[in-house]
Structure formats: C-alpha cells, structure tokens
C-alpha positions in Angstrom: -1.4 20.9 -54.9 -2.6 22.5 -57.9 -6.2 23.8 -58.0 -8.4 23.7 -61.0 -9.1 26.9 -63.0 -12.5 28.1 -62.4 -15.0 27.5 -65.2 -16.6 30.5 -66.5 -19.6 30.9 -68.7 -20.4 34.4 -70.2 -22.5 35.8 -73.2 -20.5 36.6 -76.1 -20.2 39.8 -77.6 -19.3 41.2 -81.2 -15.9 41.7 -80.0 -15.7 37.8 -79.5 -16.4 37.1 -83.2 -12.8 36.3 -84.4 -12.7 34.2 -81.2 -15.8 32.4 -81.9 -14.6 31.7 -85.6 -11.1 30.5 -84.5 -12.5 28.3 -81.6 -15.7 27.2 -83.8 -13.1 25.8 -86.6 -10.9 24.1 -83.9 -13.3 22.2 -82.1 -14.9 20.9 -85.3 -11.8 19.8 -86.5 -10.9 18.1 -83.2 -14.1 16.2 -82.9 -14.8 15.4 -86.6 -11.8 16.5 -89.0 -10.8 13.1 -89.7 -14.2 12.1 -91.2 -13.6 14.5 -94.1 -11.3 15.1 -97.1 -9.4 18.1 -97.0 -11.4 19.9 -99.6 -14.9 19.1 -97.8 -13.6 20.2 -94.5 -12.1 23.5 -96.1 -15.6 24.4 -97.8 -17.6 23.8 -94.5 -15.0 25.7 -92.2 -14.9 28.7 -94.7 -18.7 29.0 -94.4 -19.9 27.9 -91.1 -17.0 28.8 -89.1 -16.0 32.2 -90.8 -15.9 35.5 -89.0 -18.5 36.9 -91.5 -20.9 34.0 -90.3 -20.5 34.7 -86.6 -20.8 38.5 -87.0 -24.3 37.8 -88.9 -25.2 35.5 -86.0 -24.4 38.1 -83.2 -26.8 40.4 -85.0 -29.6 38.0 -85.7 -32.4 38.3 -83.2 -33.3 35.4 -81.3 -29.9 33.9 -81.2 -27.5 33.7 -78.1 -23.9 32.6 -77.9 -21.9 31.7 -74.7 -18.2 31.2 -74.2 -16.8 29.0 -71.8 -13.4 29.7 -70.1 -11.0 27.8 -67.6 -9.3 30.4 -65.1 -7.6 33.3 -67.6 -7.5 31.0 -70.5 -8.8 32.0 -74.0 -12.4 30.4 -74.4 -12.4 26.6 -74.7 -15.9 26.1 -75.3 -19.0 27.6 -76.9 -22.9 27.1 -77.4 -25.2 29.0 -80.1 -29.0 28.6 -79.7 -31.8 30.2 -81.0 -35.1 29.4 -83.3 -34.9 25.7 -84.6 -33.9 25.5 -88.3 -33.8 21.5 -88.2 -35.9 19.9 -90.5 -38.6 19.0 -88.2 -42.0 17.6 -89.6 -44.9 19.9 -88.2 -42.2 22.0 -86.5 -43.8 24.2 -83.6 -43.9 27.8 -84.2 -41.9 28.6 -80.9 -39.2 25.8 -81.3 -35.9 26.4 -80.2 -32.5 24.7 -81.1 -29.2 24.0 -79.7 -27.3 24.7 -82.9 -23.9 24.3 -81.6 -22.2 23.2 -78.5 -18.2 22.4 -78.4 -15.8 22.3 -76.0 -12.1 21.6 -76.9 -11.0 18.1 -76.3 -8.5 19.3 -73.6 -11.3 21.0 -71.5 -13.8 18.0 -71.5 -13.2 16.8 -68.0 -14.4 20.1 -66.2 -18.3 19.9 -66.9 -18.2 23.0 -69.4 -20.5 21.1 -71.9 -23.0 20.8 -69.2 -22.8 24.3 -68.0 -23.0 25.6 -71.3 -26.0 23.7 -72.1 -27.8 24.3 -68.8 -27.2 28.1 -69.5 -28.5 27.7 -73.2 -31.8 25.9 -72.0 -32.3 28.3 -69.5 -32.0 31.2 -72.0 -34.3 29.3 -74.6 -37.0 29.0 -72.0 -36.8 32.5 -70.8 -37.4 33.6 -74.3 -40.4 31.4 -74.7 -38.7 28.6 -76.9 -40.5 25.3 -76.8 -40.1 22.5 -77.5 -36.2 22.3 -77.8 -34.2 20.4 -80.3 -30.8 19.4 -81.4 -29.2 17.8 -84.3 -26.3 15.4 -83.3 -24.1 13.1 -85.7 -25.3 9.6 -85.5 -22.1 8.1 -84.2 -21.5 10.8 -81.2 -22.6 8.9 -78.6 -21.0 11.2 -75.9 -23.2 14.1 -77.0 -26.1 11.8 -77.4 -25.4 10.9 -74.0 -25.2 14.6 -72.4 -28.4 15.4 -74.2 -30.3 12.4 -72.8 -29.4 13.6 -69.4 -31.1 16.8 -70.4 -34.5 15.0 -71.5 -33.6 14.8 -75.2 -34.9 11.8 -77.2 -34.4 10.9 -80.6 -37.3 11.8 -82.8 -35.9 11.8 -86.7 -33.1 11.9 -88.7 -31.6 13.9 -91.6 -28.2 14.6 -93.4 -26.1 17.4 -92.7 -23.7 18.3 -95.4 -20.1 19.1 -95.0 -18.7 20.0 -98.3 -20.1 17.2 -100.4 -20.3 14.6 -97.8 -23.7 14.0 -96.4 -23.6 13.0 -92.6 -26.3 10.7 -90.8 -27.6 13.2 -88.1 -30.2 12.5 -85.3 -32.7 14.9 -84.3 -33.4 15.0 -80.4 -36.4 16.6 -79.0 -36.4 17.5 -75.4 -39.3 15.7 -73.9 -38.5 16.3 -70.3 -37.1 19.4 -68.8 -34.7 18.4 -66.1 -31.4 16.8 -65.8 -31.5 13.0 -65.1 
C-alpha cells in the first residue's frame, strides 16, 4: 500500500524566485492557457510570471508568499497575499487581498488549495488586513466554491487584462471569517 506524500506549506524566500516564476507560469497555463491567443498568453506570462516580478514581490513590504509541496517534490502550489489592489469602490484602508492562489492540476486532490488559503488568511489577519478580497475569473466555479467556504461573497466585477484580452472577473469579499 502506498501512502500519500505529506503536504507542506512554507514561506517562500528570495531563493525561491525562479521556482515561483516557473510554477506561476505553469499553473496559469494549466488553468487558463486555452483561453488566450499565443501572443496574449506570452505577453501576460512575461510580465506577471517573470523572475523580475517575483523578485520585486519578495522585497515589497506587506506581501507574503507561500509554497506548497507534497513530500520531497518540487513545489506544486503557491499563494501570494498583501494589500488589496482590486478596483473596489470605497476600498477600506487596511483591506487585504489573496492576489494569487494556484495548485498544479496533478496535485489538486490533496487539499493544498485550502491549506494555502488558511495559511494566507491567518497571515493577513495577523497583519491587520481586513476586510479581505479576492478576484476570480467569472467562469472559475471551483475557485468560487473554495472561497465561498471561507466566507467570501461576490460584491463586484471588473475586467482583467491578459495581453489584449479582457476577462470578466468577480470581486469577492470575505463577509464571515470561518470555513463553512
């Protein structure tokens, strides 16, 4: 009988920047790559999932990043949180945001998304970030269900640029702090 690899969540360090760039690009392509033209996807990945961008995030005050692994494997998931940058009307001064949370498709049955989210929400709370927000693609019902279990509800919509394409996104706000 084979035992499942133990999941581990750890805070990312500057040494993890290349891994974050690769993992960020790979998980985005797995989840959404089919939605975009080659040029739009390449433009998005070169900016949003570059080594330079993750290096800047590591140095930015108020940003935290975690990596998830299964046993001795390379990281299979990650989360980025910090100050809310979503287009929320009358945004509260201490608002926080889960800006990225991705897990490789092959590792999605291990509860890593939930574990990353719990870790991220606890960190945001411990740093006085409230209320909390997340932007989710309007057709990503799996992510919407995950966030709903942690008290997030839709409060708005916006457009998210991937290259020249503008995606229809939902803004979710945490209205209760406990998992349902």
